[in-house]
Steps between C-alpha positions, in 0.01 A plus 500: 500500500778727631705200615457338157601822325805528722590137429452550125727807500759312704495216250535745209806661662648152544436420133646832386812439706544155355451629144764767556730232636441282196577791268828560684585129490452495123701820456778342708488175297412287802458126467177414316376257763533766768300743286234236437467433872417866545248499215327203662486692828336793319248269336404354838471847650269607217289187552466587869399855410242370254359266764470788743323718242259225391415420861428866574290530185296192590436629852410858406428589138321179405242508782448874448448453127249221555311708756489785247348276232819467294520120515554453125782756497665340803479151351647622169789668683572181694493295178743746341735473798478122491589502129787745553640269764518229234250273668279453194 
């Protein structure tokens, strides 16, 4: 878990840095295509972070919840995440 937490924090710092860079690019009236390239990079970084978090959740929280008799709650949470991801 510690390695995953470290990786998640690293990814968040990367995203924050890119967002700050995008803000500066817009303030400096940079070329729109260059700004969009950076927004796409942020989107991909967020997707990677989400993948990391879902993987960790599936390997830790889900099995623990099922063992503790919370299967219905776990399933409902997973359905909610699926719907939030726009996969419905």
